[in-house]
A tleap script that builds the chain and sets N, CA, C and O, in Angstrom:
source leaprc.protein.ff14SB
mol = sequence {
  NMET VAL LYS LYS ARG LYS LYS GLU LYS ARG
  GLU LYS SER ILE PRO ARG ARG ILE LYS ILE
  GLY TYR GLN ASP VAL LEU VAL GLU ARG THR
  THR ALA SER PHE SER LYS PRO SER ASP SER
  TYR GLY GLU TYR ASP HIE ARG LYS ASN ILE
  ILE THR ILE GLN GLU ASN LEU SER GLY LEU
  ASP GLU ALA ASN THR LEU LEU HIE GLU ILE
  LEU HIE GLY ILE ALA TYR ILE ASN SER LEU
  THR VAL GLY GLY MET PRO LEU ASP LYS GLU
  ASP LYS GLU GLU ILE VAL ILE ASN GLN MET
  THR ASN GLY LEU MET GLU VAL LEU ARG ASP
  ASN LYS TRP LEU LEU ASP PHE PHE LYS ASP
  ARG ILE CLYS
}
set mol.1.N position { 0.947 -0.960 -0.006 }
set mol.1.CA position { 0.259 -0.038 0.274 }
set mol.1.C position { 0.887 1.182 0.026 }
set mol.1.O position { 1.736 1.373 0.897 }
set mol.2.N position { 0.837 2.104 -0.795 }
set mol.2.CA position { 1.546 3.138 -0.879 }
set mol.2.C position { 0.759 4.182 -0.012 }
set mol.2.O position { -0.453 4.076 0.173 }
set mol.3.N position { 1.460 5.119 0.467 }
set mol.3.CA position { 0.958 6.129 1.291 }
set mol.3.C position { 0.503 7.282 0.596 }
set mol.3.O position { 1.069 7.315 -0.496 }
set mol.4.N position { -0.225 8.184 0.739 }
set mol.4.CA position { -0.544 9.407 0.170 }
set mol.4.C position { 0.050 10.391 0.742 }
set mol.4.O position { -0.342 10.463 1.907 }
set mol.5.N position { 0.997 11.388 0.429 }
set mol.5.CA position { 1.619 12.555 1.443 }
set mol.5.C position { 0.469 13.453 1.384 }
set mol.5.O position { -0.175 13.690 0.362 }
set mol.6.N position { 0.217 14.014 2.733 }
set mol.6.CA position { -0.533 15.630 2.711 }
set mol.6.C position { 0.030 16.604 1.850 }
set mol.6.O position { 1.227 16.886 1.910 }
set mol.7.N position { -0.666 17.076 1.141 }
set mol.7.CA position { -0.005 18.681 0.513 }
set mol.7.C position { 0.085 19.329 1.328 }
set mol.7.O position { -0.944 19.624 1.935 }
set mol.8.N position { 1.274 19.840 1.723 }
set mol.8.CA position { 0.858 20.906 2.932 }
set mol.8.C position { 0.891 22.420 2.112 }
set mol.8.O position { 1.855 22.644 1.380 }
set mol.9.N position { 0.041 23.226 2.226 }
set mol.9.CA position { -0.315 24.618 2.000 }
set mol.9.C position { 1.000 25.503 2.129 }
set mol.9.O position { 1.392 25.749 3.269 }
set mol.10.N position { 1.618 25.937 1.178 }
set mol.10.CA position { 2.892 26.874 1.069 }
set mol.10.C position { 2.368 28.263 1.311 }
set mol.10.O position { 1.755 29.003 0.542 }
set mol.11.N position { 2.822 28.483 2.793 }
set mol.11.CA position { 2.447 30.242 2.750 }
set mol.11.C position { 3.050 31.026 1.656 }
set mol.11.O position { 4.172 30.892 1.168 }
set mol.12.N position { 2.301 31.703 1.412 }
set mol.12.CA position { 2.904 33.173 0.600 }
set mol.12.C position { 3.269 34.147 1.730 }
set mol.12.O position { 2.496 34.296 2.677 }
set mol.13.N position { 4.461 34.829 1.647 }
set mol.13.CA position { 4.693 35.709 2.618 }
set mol.13.C position { 4.423 37.318 1.881 }
set mol.13.O position { 4.549 37.595 0.688 }
set mol.14.N position { 4.077 38.108 2.849 }
set mol.14.CA position { 3.795 39.606 2.064 }
set mol.14.C position { 5.033 40.014 1.710 }
set mol.14.O position { 6.024 39.850 2.421 }
set mol.15.N position { 5.036 40.722 0.272 }
set mol.15.CA position { 6.018 41.489 -0.044 }
set mol.15.C position { 6.534 42.387 0.461 }
set mol.15.O position { 5.843 43.270 0.970 }
set mol.16.N position { 7.783 42.437 0.478 }
set mol.16.CA position { 8.491 43.869 0.866 }
set mol.16.C position { 8.068 45.270 0.593 }
set mol.16.O position { 8.213 46.209 1.376 }
set mol.17.N position { 7.447 45.333 -0.781 }
set mol.17.CA position { 7.085 46.288 -1.293 }
set mol.17.C position { 5.928 46.522 -1.884 }
set mol.17.O position { 5.966 46.033 -3.014 }
set mol.18.N position { 4.861 47.064 -1.653 }
set mol.18.CA position { 3.578 47.564 -2.118 }
set mol.18.C position { 3.401 48.955 -2.902 }
set mol.18.O position { 3.692 50.030 -2.378 }
set mol.19.N position { 2.847 48.823 -4.329 }
set mol.19.CA position { 2.688 50.038 -4.756 }
set mol.19.C position { 1.230 50.470 -4.486 }
set mol.19.O position { 0.263 49.713 -4.565 }
set mol.20.N position { 1.188 51.820 -4.146 }
set mol.20.CA position { 0.020 52.248 -3.767 }
set mol.20.C position { -0.080 53.602 -4.139 }
set mol.20.O position { 0.571 54.423 -3.493 }
set mol.21.N position { -0.851 54.002 -5.158 }
set mol.21.CA position { -0.912 55.065 -6.041 }
set mol.21.C position { 0.486 55.314 -6.613 }
set mol.21.O position { 1.144 54.379 -7.067 }
set mol.22.N position { 0.898 56.452 -6.595 }
set mol.22.CA position { 2.190 57.229 -6.826 }
set mol.22.C position { 3.477 56.591 -6.301 }
set mol.22.O position { 4.563 56.805 -6.840 }
set mol.23.N position { 3.290 55.619 -4.985 }
set mol.23.CA position { 4.158 55.628 -3.838 }
set mol.23.C position { 4.840 54.129 -4.189 }
set mol.23.O position { 4.372 53.558 -5.174 }
set mol.24.N position { 5.660 53.616 -3.621 }
set mol.24.CA position { 6.250 52.450 -3.078 }
set mol.24.C position { 6.192 52.561 -1.764 }
set mol.24.O position { 6.828 53.438 -1.178 }
set mol.25.N position { 5.448 51.717 -1.159 }
set mol.25.CA position { 5.507 51.777 0.389 }
set mol.25.C position { 6.007 50.705 0.807 }
set mol.25.O position { 5.344 49.740 0.429 }
set mol.26.N position { 6.965 50.414 1.476 }
set mol.26.CA position { 7.985 49.457 2.063 }
set mol.26.C position { 7.061 48.572 3.388 }
set mol.26.O position { 6.373 49.239 4.161 }
set mol.27.N position { 7.135 47.204 3.514 }
set mol.27.CA position { 6.200 46.317 4.137 }
set mol.27.C position { 6.993 46.150 4.846 }
set mol.27.O position { 8.087 45.802 4.404 }
set mol.28.N position { 6.788 46.338 6.399 }
set mol.28.CA position { 7.964 45.500 7.418 }
set mol.28.C position { 7.104 44.874 8.270 }
set mol.28.O position { 5.881 45.006 8.232 }
set mol.29.N position { 7.978 43.897 9.376 }
set mol.29.CA position { 7.273 42.849 10.413 }
set mol.29.C position { 8.029 43.709 11.577 }
set mol.29.O position { 9.193 44.107 11.594 }
set mol.30.N position { 6.734 43.905 12.784 }
set mol.30.CA position { 6.945 44.205 13.840 }
set mol.30.C position { 6.943 43.032 15.077 }
set mol.30.O position { 6.483 41.973 14.647 }
set mol.31.N position { 7.274 42.978 16.250 }
set mol.31.CA position { 6.929 42.555 17.019 }
set mol.31.C position { 5.605 43.193 18.096 }
set mol.31.O position { 5.761 44.401 18.275 }
set mol.32.N position { 4.732 42.789 18.610 }
set mol.32.CA position { 3.739 43.430 19.366 }
set mol.32.C position { 4.335 43.776 20.411 }
set mol.32.O position { 4.961 42.863 20.949 }
set mol.33.N position { 4.388 45.088 21.067 }
set mol.33.CA position { 4.759 45.086 22.643 }
set mol.33.C position { 3.792 45.450 23.335 }
set mol.33.O position { 4.091 45.624 24.517 }
set mol.34.N position { 2.113 45.750 22.914 }
set mol.34.CA position { 1.084 46.241 23.678 }
set mol.34.C position { 1.190 47.302 24.494 }
set mol.34.O position { 0.206 47.579 25.180 }
set mol.35.N position { 2.346 48.083 24.591 }
set mol.35.CA position { 3.197 48.490 26.047 }
set mol.35.C position { 2.014 49.834 25.747 }
set mol.35.O position { 1.745 50.503 26.744 }
set mol.36.N position { 1.557 50.095 24.869 }
set mol.36.CA position { 1.144 51.328 24.739 }
set mol.36.C position { -0.924 51.472 24.145 }
set mol.36.O position { -1.169 51.169 22.977 }
set mol.37.N position { -1.679 51.760 24.734 }
set mol.37.CA position { -3.122 51.652 23.911 }
set mol.37.C position { -3.481 51.717 22.537 }
set mol.37.O position { -4.496 51.246 22.024 }
set mol.38.N position { -2.212 52.579 21.778 }
set mol.38.CA position { -2.629 52.733 20.378 }
set mol.38.C position { -1.669 51.511 19.531 }
set mol.38.O position { -1.372 51.458 18.338 }
set mol.39.N position { -1.307 50.521 20.736 }
set mol.39.CA position { -0.589 49.329 19.521 }
set mol.39.C position { -1.231 48.435 19.019 }
set mol.39.O position { -2.011 47.857 19.776 }
set mol.40.N position { -1.169 48.032 17.751 }
set mol.40.CA position { -2.475 47.561 16.914 }
set mol.40.C position { -1.842 46.434 15.833 }
set mol.40.O position { -0.625 46.310 15.698 }
set mol.41.N position { -2.552 45.847 15.283 }
set mol.41.CA position { -2.013 44.747 14.351 }
set mol.41.C position { -1.132 45.401 13.143 }
set mol.41.O position { -0.124 44.837 12.717 }
set mol.42.N position { -1.534 46.454 12.710 }
set mol.42.CA position { -0.603 47.269 11.986 }
set mol.42.C position { -0.697 48.573 12.009 }
set mol.42.O position { -1.162 49.144 12.996 }
set mol.43.N position { -0.239 49.283 10.846 }
set mol.43.CA position { 0.085 50.518 10.977 }
set mol.43.C position { 0.182 51.402 9.442 }
set mol.43.O position { 0.245 50.721 8.419 }
set mol.44.N position { 0.188 52.390 9.368 }
set mol.44.CA position { 0.395 52.899 7.869 }
set mol.44.C position { 1.291 54.140 8.239 }
set mol.44.O position { 0.402 54.768 8.814 }
set mol.45.N position { 2.142 54.771 8.314 }
set mol.45.CA position { 3.356 55.846 8.188 }
set mol.45.C position { 3.271 56.632 6.870 }
set mol.45.O position { 4.259 56.450 6.158 }
set mol.46.N position { 2.496 57.321 6.449 }
set mol.46.CA position { 2.917 58.445 5.419 }
set mol.46.C position { 4.021 59.154 5.748 }
set mol.46.O position { 4.408 59.806 4.778 }
set mol.47.N position { 4.535 59.265 6.491 }
set mol.47.CA position { 5.759 60.100 6.763 }
set mol.47.C position { 6.924 59.140 5.978 }
set mol.47.O position { 7.628 59.491 5.031 }
set mol.48.N position { 6.911 57.715 6.716 }
set mol.48.CA position { 8.021 57.004 6.630 }
set mol.48.C position { 7.834 56.364 5.331 }
set mol.48.O position { 8.775 56.013 4.620 }
set mol.49.N position { 6.379 56.193 4.983 }
set mol.49.CA position { 6.118 55.295 3.431 }
set mol.49.C position { 6.638 53.708 3.978 }
set mol.49.O position { 7.452 52.955 3.443 }
set mol.50.N position { 5.916 53.535 5.127 }
set mol.50.CA position { 5.748 52.289 5.847 }
set mol.50.C position { 4.809 51.590 6.078 }
set mol.50.O position { 3.895 52.376 6.326 }
set mol.51.N position { 4.450 50.605 6.154 }
set mol.51.CA position { 2.998 49.775 6.542 }
set mol.51.C position { 4.209 48.428 7.739 }
set mol.51.O position { 5.128 47.679 7.406 }
set mol.52.N position { 3.635 48.675 8.944 }
set mol.52.CA position { 4.204 47.993 9.673 }
set mol.52.C position { 3.346 46.486 9.895 }
set mol.52.O position { 2.174 46.662 9.563 }
set mol.53.N position { 3.521 45.508 10.214 }
set mol.53.CA position { 2.069 44.570 10.456 }
set mol.53.C position { 2.789 43.527 11.321 }
set mol.53.O position { 3.933 43.109 11.147 }
set mol.54.N position { 2.050 43.231 12.140 }
set mol.54.CA position { 2.503 42.637 13.649 }
set mol.54.C position { 2.941 40.817 13.169 }
set mol.54.O position { 2.261 40.024 12.517 }
set mol.55.N position { 4.081 40.661 13.689 }
set mol.55.CA position { 4.255 39.277 13.413 }
set mol.55.C position { 3.369 38.129 14.060 }
set mol.55.O position { 2.858 38.339 15.160 }
set mol.56.N position { 3.192 37.038 13.471 }
set mol.56.CA position { 2.501 35.771 14.145 }
set mol.56.C position { 1.064 36.301 14.403 }
set mol.56.O position { 0.521 36.381 15.504 }
set mol.57.N position { 0.491 36.682 13.081 }
set mol.57.CA position { -0.866 36.980 13.058 }
set mol.57.C position { -1.315 35.727 12.264 }
set mol.57.O position { -0.579 35.261 11.394 }
set mol.58.N position { -2.607 35.138 12.580 }
set mol.58.CA position { -3.332 34.137 12.019 }
set mol.58.C position { -3.368 35.004 10.259 }
set mol.58.O position { -3.247 36.170 9.884 }
set mol.59.N position { -3.610 33.617 9.544 }
set mol.59.CA position { -3.772 34.392 8.091 }
set mol.59.C position { -4.961 35.283 8.083 }
set mol.59.O position { -4.707 36.431 7.719 }
set mol.60.N position { -6.011 35.073 8.349 }
set mol.60.CA position { -6.755 35.489 8.297 }
set mol.60.C position { -6.712 37.338 8.758 }
set mol.60.O position { -7.029 38.280 8.032 }
set mol.61.N position { -6.176 37.384 10.281 }
set mol.61.CA position { -5.478 38.589 10.710 }
set mol.61.C position { -4.609 39.399 10.123 }
set mol.61.O position { -4.450 40.611 10.273 }
set mol.62.N position { -3.898 38.420 9.248 }
set mol.62.CA position { -2.921 39.015 8.476 }
set mol.62.C position { -3.383 39.898 7.328 }
set mol.62.O position { -3.006 41.059 7.167 }
set mol.63.N position { -4.509 39.030 6.295 }
set mol.63.CA position { -4.740 39.602 5.246 }
set mol.63.C position { -5.698 40.965 5.716 }
set mol.63.O position { -5.715 41.973 5.009 }
set mol.64.N position { -6.419 40.879 6.878 }
set mol.64.CA position { -7.189 42.015 6.955 }
set mol.64.C position { -6.391 43.012 7.247 }
set mol.64.O position { -6.460 44.054 6.597 }
set mol.65.N position { -5.517 42.860 8.258 }
set mol.65.CA position { -4.349 43.602 8.596 }
set mol.65.C position { -3.795 44.649 7.660 }
set mol.65.O position { -3.637 45.863 7.784 }
set mol.66.N position { -3.472 43.525 6.376 }
set mol.66.CA position { -2.704 44.414 5.237 }
set mol.66.C position { -3.974 45.367 4.514 }
set mol.66.O position { -3.847 46.583 4.373 }
set mol.67.N position { -4.798 44.862 4.226 }
set mol.67.CA position { -5.728 44.992 3.420 }
set mol.67.C position { -6.391 46.535 4.300 }
set mol.67.O position { -7.107 47.357 3.728 }
set mol.68.N position { -6.020 46.627 5.535 }
set mol.68.CA position { -6.725 47.906 6.097 }
set mol.68.C position { -5.934 48.963 5.925 }
set mol.68.O position { -6.363 50.063 5.579 }
set mol.69.N position { -4.180 48.590 6.259 }
set mol.69.CA position { -3.600 49.691 5.757 }
set mol.69.C position { -3.101 50.103 4.858 }
set mol.69.O position { -2.469 51.159 4.850 }
set mol.70.N position { -3.325 49.134 3.601 }
set mol.70.CA position { -3.518 49.602 2.477 }
set mol.70.C position { -4.778 50.523 1.937 }
set mol.70.O position { -4.766 51.232 0.931 }
set mol.71.N position { -5.609 50.375 2.643 }
set mol.71.CA position { -6.982 51.041 2.341 }
set mol.71.C position { -6.766 52.756 3.339 }
set mol.71.O position { -7.420 53.757 3.047 }
set mol.72.N position { -5.939 52.720 4.251 }
set mol.72.CA position { -5.198 54.285 4.616 }
set mol.72.C position { -4.330 54.885 3.783 }
set mol.72.O position { -4.261 56.104 3.625 }
set mol.73.N position { -3.483 53.860 3.096 }
set mol.73.CA position { -2.737 54.518 2.455 }
set mol.73.C position { -3.472 55.367 1.069 }
set mol.73.O position { -3.155 56.414 0.503 }
set mol.74.N position { -4.462 54.492 0.865 }
set mol.74.CA position { -5.049 55.065 -0.648 }
set mol.74.C position { -6.022 56.410 -0.060 }
set mol.74.O position { -6.428 57.202 -0.910 }
set mol.75.N position { -6.324 56.608 1.164 }
set mol.75.CA position { -7.005 57.254 1.868 }
set mol.75.C position { -6.032 58.433 1.702 }
set mol.75.O position { -6.389 59.373 0.992 }
set mol.76.N position { -4.875 58.453 2.282 }
set mol.76.CA position { -4.026 59.443 2.578 }
set mol.76.C position { -3.471 59.775 1.492 }
set mol.76.O position { -3.124 60.955 1.534 }
set mol.77.N position { -3.139 59.084 0.184 }
set mol.77.CA position { -2.459 59.355 -1.248 }
set mol.77.C position { -3.108 59.682 -2.083 }
set mol.77.O position { -2.637 60.151 -3.119 }
set mol.78.N position { -4.800 59.480 -1.803 }
set mol.78.CA position { -5.891 60.167 -2.384 }
set mol.78.C position { -6.425 61.419 -2.028 }
set mol.78.O position { -7.281 62.036 -2.663 }
set mol.79.N position { -5.652 61.906 -0.553 }
set mol.79.CA position { -5.949 63.118 -0.054 }
set mol.79.C position { -7.109 63.355 0.717 }
set mol.79.O position { -7.427 64.373 1.334 }
set mol.80.N position { -7.736 62.203 0.590 }
set mol.80.CA position { -9.193 62.026 1.301 }
set mol.80.C position { -9.138 62.533 3.001 }
set mol.80.O position { -10.154 62.813 3.637 }
set mol.81.N position { -7.885 62.576 3.502 }
set mol.81.CA position { -7.904 62.713 4.868 }
set mol.81.C position { -7.058 64.340 5.218 }
set mol.81.O position { -6.530 64.656 6.284 }
set mol.82.N position { -7.128 64.955 4.282 }
set mol.82.CA position { -6.705 66.451 4.484 }
set mol.82.C position { -8.030 67.288 4.746 }
set mol.82.O position { -9.162 66.994 4.363 }
set mol.83.N position { -7.641 68.385 5.475 }
set mol.83.CA position { -9.055 69.169 5.907 }
set mol.83.C position { -10.457 69.352 4.713 }
set mol.83.O position { -10.286 69.660 3.534 }
set mol.84.N position { -11.345 69.175 5.129 }
set mol.84.CA position { -12.366 69.584 4.499 }
set mol.84.C position { -12.709 68.524 3.758 }
set mol.84.O position { -13.820 68.500 3.229 }
set mol.85.N position { -11.874 67.554 3.615 }
set mol.85.CA position { -12.322 65.891 2.726 }
set mol.85.C position { -13.219 64.856 4.016 }
set mol.85.O position { -13.507 65.156 5.174 }
set mol.86.N position { -13.430 63.812 3.381 }
set mol.86.CA position { -14.510 63.127 3.876 }
set mol.86.C position { -13.567 62.269 5.119 }
set mol.86.O position { -14.360 61.635 5.815 }
set mol.87.N position { -12.573 62.134 5.440 }
set mol.87.CA position { -12.078 61.672 6.398 }
set mol.87.C position { -11.138 62.277 7.167 }
set mol.87.O position { -10.216 61.546 7.526 }
set mol.88.N position { -11.111 63.575 7.572 }
set mol.88.CA position { -10.243 64.608 7.475 }
set mol.88.C position { -10.106 64.574 9.300 }
set mol.88.O position { -9.435 65.373 9.954 }
set mol.89.N position { -10.611 63.875 9.645 }
set mol.89.CA position { -10.770 63.543 11.139 }
set mol.89.C position { -9.846 61.991 11.522 }
set mol.89.O position { -10.135 60.955 10.924 }
set mol.90.N position { -8.985 62.020 12.343 }
set mol.90.CA position { -8.619 60.385 12.735 }
set mol.90.C position { -9.722 59.567 12.604 }
set mol.90.O position { -9.896 58.784 11.670 }
set mol.91.N position { -10.683 59.796 13.803 }
set mol.91.CA position { -11.547 59.080 14.419 }
set mol.91.C position { -12.693 58.539 13.230 }
set mol.91.O position { -13.140 57.395 13.316 }
set mol.92.N position { -13.040 59.287 12.334 }
set mol.92.CA position { -13.593 59.110 11.008 }
set mol.92.C position { -12.735 58.473 10.081 }
set mol.92.O position { -13.310 57.867 9.177 }
set mol.93.N position { -11.466 58.463 10.085 }
set mol.93.CA position { -11.013 57.614 9.057 }
set mol.93.C position { -10.832 56.338 9.523 }
set mol.93.O position { -10.995 55.415 8.726 }
set mol.94.N position { -10.517 56.098 10.693 }
set mol.94.CA position { -10.410 55.089 11.104 }
set mol.94.C position { -11.709 53.969 11.203 }
set mol.94.O position { -11.679 52.746 11.060 }
set mol.95.N position { -12.883 54.899 11.511 }
set mol.95.CA position { -14.198 54.219 11.496 }
set mol.95.C position { -14.274 53.698 10.023 }
set mol.95.O position { -14.243 52.497 9.754 }
set mol.96.N position { -14.361 54.558 9.217 }
set mol.96.CA position { -14.625 54.321 7.511 }
set mol.96.C position { -13.668 52.895 7.091 }
set mol.96.O position { -13.945 51.801 6.600 }
set mol.97.N position { -12.648 53.432 7.480 }
set mol.97.CA position { -11.661 52.295 7.183 }
set mol.97.C position { -11.614 50.942 7.604 }
set mol.97.O position { -11.180 50.018 6.918 }
set mol.98.N position { -12.101 50.846 8.820 }
set mol.98.CA position { -12.424 49.698 9.666 }
set mol.98.C position { -13.604 48.929 9.075 }
set mol.98.O position { -13.471 47.714 8.922 }
set mol.99.N position { -14.658 49.478 8.755 }
set mol.99.CA position { -15.912 48.970 8.111 }
set mol.99.C position { -15.720 48.706 6.769 }
set mol.99.O position { -16.481 47.873 6.277 }
set mol.100.N position { -14.647 49.360 5.853 }
set mol.100.CA position { -14.756 49.012 4.526 }
set mol.100.C position { -13.747 47.774 4.768 }
set mol.100.O position { -14.312 46.716 4.493 }
set mol.101.N position { -12.567 47.621 5.153 }
set mol.101.CA position { -11.605 46.599 5.192 }
set mol.101.C position { -12.706 45.423 5.776 }
set mol.101.O position { -12.894 44.579 4.900 }
set mol.102.N position { -13.365 45.187 6.836 }
set mol.102.CA position { -14.159 44.386 7.137 }
set mol.102.C position { -15.152 43.869 6.351 }
set mol.102.O position { -15.230 42.641 6.300 }
set mol.103.N position { -16.050 44.634 5.629 }
set mol.103.CA position { -17.068 44.324 4.513 }
set mol.103.C position { -16.152 43.705 3.421 }
set mol.103.O position { -16.438 42.585 2.998 }
set mol.104.N position { -15.246 44.257 3.020 }
set mol.104.CA position { -14.381 43.825 1.937 }
set mol.104.C position { -13.923 42.322 1.969 }
set mol.104.O position { -14.005 41.609 0.969 }
set mol.105.N position { -13.355 41.809 3.377 }
set mol.105.CA position { -13.016 40.825 3.813 }
set mol.105.C position { -13.885 39.756 3.713 }
set mol.105.O position { -13.702 38.692 3.122 }
set mol.106.N position { -14.934 40.162 4.399 }
set mol.106.CA position { -16.295 39.344 4.401 }
set mol.106.C position { -16.950 39.108 2.442 }
set mol.106.O position { -17.241 37.988 2.023 }
set mol.107.N position { -17.005 39.770 1.980 }
set mol.107.CA position { -17.134 39.638 0.624 }
set mol.107.C position { -16.354 38.697 -0.006 }
set mol.107.O position { -16.890 37.723 -0.534 }
set mol.108.N position { -14.728 38.909 -0.031 }
set mol.108.CA position { -13.821 37.998 -0.392 }
set mol.108.C position { -13.557 36.399 0.329 }
set mol.108.O position { -12.852 35.470 -0.066 }
set mol.109.N position { -14.306 36.508 1.362 }
set mol.109.CA position { -14.086 35.230 2.217 }
set mol.109.C position { -15.534 34.082 1.912 }
set mol.109.O position { -15.621 32.855 1.944 }
set mol.110.N position { -16.436 35.073 1.649 }
set mol.110.CA position { -17.898 34.360 0.987 }
set mol.110.C position { -17.581 34.251 -0.208 }
set mol.110.O position { -18.131 33.224 -0.606 }
set mol.111.N position { -16.872 34.824 -1.214 }
set mol.111.CA position { -17.043 34.373 -2.409 }
set mol.111.C position { -15.671 34.175 -3.135 }
set mol.111.O position { -15.224 34.934 -3.995 }
set mol.112.N position { -15.140 33.175 -2.716 }
set mol.112.CA position { -13.863 32.897 -3.200 }
set mol.112.C position { -13.582 32.757 -4.648 }
set mol.112.O position { -12.400 32.663 -4.978 }
set mol.113.N position { -14.288 32.737 -5.345 }
set mol.113.CA position { -14.425 32.966 -6.561 }
set mol.113.C position { -13.860 34.574 -7.184 }
set mol.113.O position { -13.384 35.056 -8.212 }
set mol.114.N position { -14.037 34.748 -6.599 }
set mol.114.CA position { -14.107 36.748 -6.860 }
set mol.114.C position { -12.873 36.945 -7.037 }
set mol.114.O position { -12.704 37.710 -7.987 }
set mol.115.N position { -11.606 36.499 -6.406 }
set mol.115.CA position { -10.371 37.392 -6.296 }
set mol.115.C position { -9.694 36.634 -7.830 }
set mol.115.O position { -8.660 37.085 -8.323 }
set mol.116.N position { -10.346 35.602 -8.376 }
set mol.116.CA position { -9.757 34.843 -9.819 }
set mol.116.C position { -10.473 35.749 -10.692 }
set mol.116.O position { -9.929 36.497 -11.505 }
set mol.117.N position { -11.450 35.672 -10.533 }
set mol.117.CA position { -12.358 36.831 -11.634 }
set mol.117.C position { -11.417 38.129 -11.548 }
set mol.117.O position { -10.862 38.358 -12.622 }
set mol.118.N position { -11.216 38.718 -10.876 }
set mol.118.CA position { -10.503 40.216 -10.905 }
set mol.118.C position { -9.267 40.012 -11.127 }
set mol.118.O position { -8.858 41.118 -11.480 }
set mol.119.N position { -8.068 39.014 -11.153 }
set mol.119.CA position { -7.258 38.569 -11.613 }
set mol.119.C position { -7.438 38.254 -13.059 }
set mol.119.O position { -6.482 38.351 -13.828 }
set mol.120.N position { -8.542 37.906 -13.439 }
set mol.120.CA position { -8.674 37.541 -14.971 }
set mol.120.C position { -8.577 38.843 -15.526 }
set mol.120.O position { -7.625 39.172 -16.234 }
set mol.121.N position { -9.618 39.680 -15.206 }
set mol.121.CA position { -10.314 40.833 -15.858 }
set mol.121.C position { -9.085 42.128 -15.853 }
set mol.121.O position { -8.929 42.941 -16.765 }
set mol.122.N position { -8.237 42.053 -14.488 }
set mol.122.CA position { -7.083 43.052 -14.458 }
set mol.122.C position { -5.782 42.716 -15.133 }
set mol.122.O position { -5.043 41.987 -14.472 }
set mol.123.N position { -5.294 43.147 -16.467 }
set mol.123.CA position { -4.391 42.437 -17.021 }
set mol.123.C position { -3.489 43.959 -17.392 }
set mol.123.O position { -2.413 43.910 -17.988 }
savepdb mol mol.pdb
quit
């Protein structure tokens, strides 16, 4: 009898850079300290052009966090966070970005075919 080996899923790592608008944004890993209330799974720093993602997250949390920080980058680069614009206050920005991220993650998770559909259409 021949034993079949289980195929292990090979995890893809997050690339070191991601293009958001006209910017090439560096993506780095960080160790969570949670030493202050503002500590979170990730952060987009527009001054340094860096997204930091906490190490050792579950796959779902890692994907959600990366998407969340990319949306912060999109909002900033497209001037949605400047005075008089829809996301000009940090609390407004965080609420909208968080809700949009979670909504998109739900749609993508519930419709697994959707990412392939987009990849086929975006060439």
